[in-house]
C-alpha positions as CSV (number, residue, x, y, z in Angstrom):
1,X,0.3,16.9,1.9
2,X,-0.4,16.6,-1.9
3,X,2.1,15.8,-4.5
4,X,1.1,16.8,-8.1
5,X,4.5,16.3,-9.7
6,X,7.6,14.3,-9.3
7,X,9.1,14.4,-5.9
8,X,11.3,12.6,-3.4
9,X,10.6,12.9,0.3
10,X,13.2,11.0,2.2
11,X,14.2,10.7,5.9
12,X,17.6,9.0,6.7
13,X,19.3,9.2,10.0
14,X,16.5,11.2,11.7
15,X,12.8,10.8,12.2
16,X,10.6,12.4,9.6
17,X,6.9,11.9,9.4
18,X,3.3,13.1,9.0
19,X,0.9,13.3,11.8
20,X,-2.7,13.7,10.6
21,X,-6.2,13.9,12.1
22,X,-9.5,13.8,10.0
23,X,-7.9,13.7,6.5
24,X,-5.4,11.9,4.2
25,X,-1.7,11.7,5.2
26,X,-0.1,12.0,1.8
27,X,-2.0,12.2,-1.6
28,X,0.0,11.4,-4.7
29,X,-1.6,12.8,-7.9
30,X,1.0,12.7,-10.6
31,X,1.0,12.3,-14.4
32,X,1.8,8.9,-16.0
33,X,5.5,9.6,-16.6
34,X,6.2,11.0,-13.1
35,X,7.9,9.2,-10.3
36,X,7.5,9.7,-6.5
37,X,9.6,8.4,-3.7
38,X,8.5,8.3,-0.1
39,X,11.2,6.9,2.1
40,X,11.9,6.6,5.8
41,X,8.5,8.3,6.9
42,X,6.4,7.7,10.0
43,X,2.8,8.3,8.9
44,X,0.4,8.4,11.9
45,X,-3.4,8.7,11.6
46,X,-4.1,9.1,15.4
47,X,-7.2,6.8,14.9
48,X,-9.0,9.6,13.0
49,X,-7.0,10.1,9.8
50,X,-8.6,8.7,6.6
51,X,-5.8,7.0,4.5
52,X,-2.2,7.1,5.1
53,X,-1.1,7.3,1.5
54,X,-3.6,7.8,-1.4
55,X,-2.5,7.3,-4.9
56,X,-4.9,8.8,-7.4
57,X,-2.9,9.6,-10.4
58,X,-0.8,7.5,-12.8
59,X,3.0,7.3,-12.7
60,X,5.2,5.2,-10.3
61,X,5.1,5.6,-6.5
62,X,7.9,3.9,-4.5
63,X,7.3,3.7,-0.7
64,X,10.3,2.4,1.2
65,X,11.1,1.9,4.9
66,X,7.9,3.6,6.1
67,X,5.5,3.0,8.9
68,X,1.8,3.6,8.3
69,X,-0.4,3.3,11.4
70,X,-3.8,4.1,12.9
71,X,-6.0,5.2,9.9
72,X,-9.8,4.8,9.7
73,X,-9.7,3.8,6.1
74,X,-6.5,2.2,4.5
75,X,-2.8,2.3,5.2
76,X,-2.3,2.7,1.4
77,X,-5.1,3.3,-1.0
78,X,-4.1,2.9,-4.7
79,X,-7.0,4.1,-6.8
80,X,-4.9,5.4,-9.7
81,X,-5.7,6.0,-13.3
82,X,-4.7,3.4,-15.9
83,X,-1.4,1.8,-15.3
84,X,-0.5,3.5,-11.9
85,X,2.3,1.5,-10.3
86,X,3.3,1.2,-6.7
87,X,6.4,-0.5,-5.3
88,X,6.3,-0.9,-1.4
89,X,9.5,-2.2,0.2
90,X,10.4,-2.7,3.8
91,X,7.3,-1.0,5.1
92,X,4.9,-1.7,8.1
93,X,1.3,-1.1,7.5
94,X,-0.6,-1.7,10.9
95,X,-3.6,-1.0,13.0
96,X,-5.6,0.6,10.1
97,X,-9.1,-0.5,9.0
98,X,-7.6,-1.8,5.7
99,X,-3.9,-2.4,5.0
100,X,-3.3,-2.1,1.3
101,X,-6.3,-1.4,-1.1
102,X,-6.0,-1.3,-4.9
103,X,-9.0,-0.5,-6.9
104,X,-8.3,1.3,-10.2
105,X,-10.2,4.5,-10.8
106,X,-13.1,3.5,-13.1
107,X,-12.1,-0.1,-13.0
108,X,-8.7,0.4,-14.8
109,X,-5.8,-2.0,-14.2
110,X,-3.0,-1.0,-11.7
111,X,0.0,-2.8,-10.6
112,X,1.7,-3.0,-7.1
113,X,4.6,-4.9,-5.7
114,X,4.9,-5.5,-1.9
115,X,8.3,-6.7,-0.9
116,X,9.6,-7.4,2.6
117,X,6.7,-5.7,4.3
118,X,4.6,-6.4,7.4
119,X,0.9,-5.8,7.1
120,X,-0.5,-6.6,10.7
121,X,-3.6,-6.0,12.7
122,X,-5.6,-4.1,10.1
123,X,-9.2,-4.6,11.3
124,X,-10.8,-5.5,7.9
125,X,-8.1,-6.8,5.6
126,X,-4.3,-6.9,4.9
127,X,-4.7,-6.6,1.1
128,X,-7.6,-6.0,-1.1
129,X,-7.3,-5.9,-4.9
130,X,-10.0,-5.4,-7.4
131,X,-10.0,-6.8,-10.9
132,X,-8.2,-6.2,-13.3
133,X,-5.4,-5.1,-11.1
134,X,-2.4,-7.2,-10.1
135,X,-0.5,-7.4,-6.8
136,X,2.7,-9.2,-6.4
137,X,3.9,-10.3,-2.9
138,X,7.5,-11.0,-2.2
139,X,8.8,-11.9,1.3
140,X,6.0,-10.2,3.2
141,X,4.0,-11.0,6.3
142,X,0.2,-10.7,6.3
143,X,-1.1,-11.4,9.8
144,X,-3.6,-10.2,12.4
145,X,-6.3,-9.2,10.0
146,X,-9.6,-11.2,9.4
147,X,-8.7,-11.5,5.7
148,X,-5.1,-11.6,4.5
149,X,-6.3,-11.4,0.8
150,X,-9.6,-10.3,-0.6
151,X,-11.1,-8.9,-3.8
152,X,-11.2,-10.2,-7.4
153,X,-7.8,-9.1,-8.6
154,X,-4.7,-11.1,-9.4
155,X,-2.6,-11.8,-6.4
156,X,0.8,-13.4,-7.2
157,X,2.6,-14.8,-4.2
158,X,6.2,-15.8,-4.3
159,X,6.7,-18.8,-2.0
160,X,8.4,-16.9,0.9
161,X,5.4,-14.9,2.2
162,X,3.6,-15.6,5.5
163,X,-0.1,-15.4,4.9
164,X,-2.6,-16.0,7.8
165,X,-6.4,-15.9,8.0
166,X,-8.9,-15.8,5.0
167,X,-8.0,-15.5,1.4
168,X,-5.5,-17.1,-1.0
169,X,-3.3,-15.8,-3.8
170,X,-4.6,-16.5,-7.3
171,X,-1.2,-18.1,-8.0
172,X,1.9,-18.9,-6.1
173,X,5.4,-19.1,-7.6
174,X,7.9,-21.3,-5.7
175,X,11.3,-19.9,-4.7
176,X,14.2,-21.4,-6.6
């Protein structure tokens, strides 16, 4: 499925999902002012899907209460144009090659917030952020991957994250 304009896709009270083989699950390609909400979805790659969610445009994408599993590339792949923004909340990203990958298209800066999420058992990394992009981690668990944090971008960790294996945030902000 490809979103080229603002849209909300939500599933509350019943199972809603995307089952994909050999391609991307959901592609978000929206303009800078657009907003996309993906909520309550099970996104399953069957071990042959490419990326669970790929964000290639600008705008703001919110991913809430989703499960993204079994993709050969990344659970979430943010390669947006300048100033693309993603908010990922209460989501599980597991059993992919990479968990969350952020590399702005052509080296531009993107921003993402991962809050109350679990990134587990991704075979290469939990998070990868290229410079000059910034990722903020809040109350999340990054375990089971050889590298929890990799890349040259800024990673700001609020002090309530669980981070296991290689990689450290560029800065840590204690909880008050």
